[in-house]
C-alpha angles and dihedrals in degrees: 000000000000125000112244103208131320116210089261089063097254111143103188137044124269119288093029122119091245093055092044090051089063135241116340112238101178097075123138130235088261113118134196134197114249130208085254091065094246129113121245135188119250140165130255094259093054091046089055094043088056091060090045093051091048092056091047092049090051091055092049092046090053087052091059098262120135113212117202128184116197095189118104092197095050119110115267106249129187114253090015111108118214113220125160116242093242091061098050114111115203129191113271090222113081115244116240097223093178092056092047093050091046092052094046099045116092118251119247096264090055091049089053088052091053092049090051091055089045094049091045093050092047091049089051091050092046091053093047096047093045086052089054096048089049090050090049093052091047092050091048089057092046092049092052094049095050093075135063119228090264091056104257125135112252105164110046093171086071090065088065091054092052088052092053090051090051093052089052088052090051100039118017094034098024098132099048092035089064089048093050090050087055091052091047095043094123093059094042088056089066087067090073107114121184111249118253140147096254116101119233117262118233090255091052089051091048094052094045090050090053092051091049096052093040086054091054088049095047093049092046093050092047089051093045090058092054091046093050089049092051090048090055092046090051089051088054093050088050088057089050089064097045124104091227108029128194097244091193089062091048096049095044092053093045090052089049095050091036084229094145093156090074088081088078091059088050095052091053094043104044130061108247088222086071092060117103113216095254089053089053088057090045091053093050092050090050092055092048090052090046090055088048092055091049093051101041112102095173095083130141087251090057092047090052090046090052091050086062087057095054114134093222091074089060095074094054095046093043089050093052094047092049090048091055091041094243097164095166092049092049089052089050090050088052091053089051091052089054088063098046115119095231099061096166092052089047094055096089092047089049094051089046092053090046088055092049091049092049093051091051087051092053092246101133092167092056090044091054090049092051092046091048090057088056091051091046088056089049091208136148091290094059093106093052092047094049090045088056092046089051091048092051094046090052095046092049096043090246095144093174094056093044094047093049091048093047090048090055093044093051089055092051095043125012091211085079091060097093091052090048089048091052091049088053090049093051087053090051094246092135099164091053088047092052092047089050092049093046092047087055096049090050088061097035105033093169098060100109094177092060091044088054091050090052091048090052092049092051087052091047089055089045090241092142098168089059090046092050092047089051093046092049089051091050093047090049089063096037113016096184093049097140094195091056091047094051091048089051089052093046091052093046089056090045092057091051095050086051 
């Protein structure tokens, strides 16, 4: 039974690829209850898996099985009993696993019966899906023939033929038609059309019809590939139960499926006297490749697991937790960082989280100290740290700290120039504030709000020519902009009053 999420953001038990890849930082805000009684973050796929496992556990429980999980950090699942390892009491007599398996495994005759059923069902599925593909191709031709080049319908009787094909999809081939649709879902999505009051033209109807039947054909062809593969695999399984197997079929299927471990089954099942010399060599090669698979840690799955441990995801997650004041979760994230394999690279993230945590605990001095460490590193989180330094300076009336942080931010990212300009204005450095606003507008000439602030600042400084020039520029873009017209009237009155 898998571990959902420990506080340190590990999602699986020790020894698994997921645990070896490191803590997972791209978890969502979803939380689940663990056997230990605490809540832990998880992802959408794990949250769904908990429900699925619960249903499976209930079925096993009704069949007389007792399911126990010894992990405190595992997700609490219905019909799965949590019991610490130390409290487990096992039977003194050893269990003969081999004998139990031998008694439970079906004899060869029963296996043949199972294969007969599988192959019959696959043949039925293949017949149905091929029929759906043929109907879709036929419908595509009829749909195209219904229209003239200018898009008008010329053969209305074909509409009846298409209706009959649609009835077959929904009735005669109902089960597999639904399955085909799922395999062609990407193409069926193309049928989505924004709702409006206009009726479709004949040409639009023809195009949508073609997309519809092409989607059926695509889904059917994709499904046929899988069905044919399953038929080949069933044939190979039948050879595994034969007294004189076709080793070429077995080897070809194992290579196709990369199921090299089946060679161990063949060695137990078939008399070695039946093996030709070339087959012996093939068996040995398969066993070697099987061991390579077992020993290989650089798999696609491991690469995917490591991507979940990417430090780049920490900034986003830490920011969300800070925004929603999740102190305990921030501290769990910090504990996870302490177990990341790249400790030097994790330092700036660690200091940022320490700063967030200190702010949530009303310790601004500790927060500033942590953010200053991020600044000293000069790493990718410099903007986040400076933004928090500026916020702390503003909230604690420390104009010097806020101004210095905003100055650095405006050099990093020009979007901070208006904030820096406002800080300069509050410090009565009007010329510098005007320069900052002007530098921003030069890079973002469509921002009317900042243009209005600059015009107002010109007016405040009684630089009426500058204010008029700015207002002219605004009204050229938006002649009916009431805020600009009101400011012009106010400035005109101000001039008159002296």
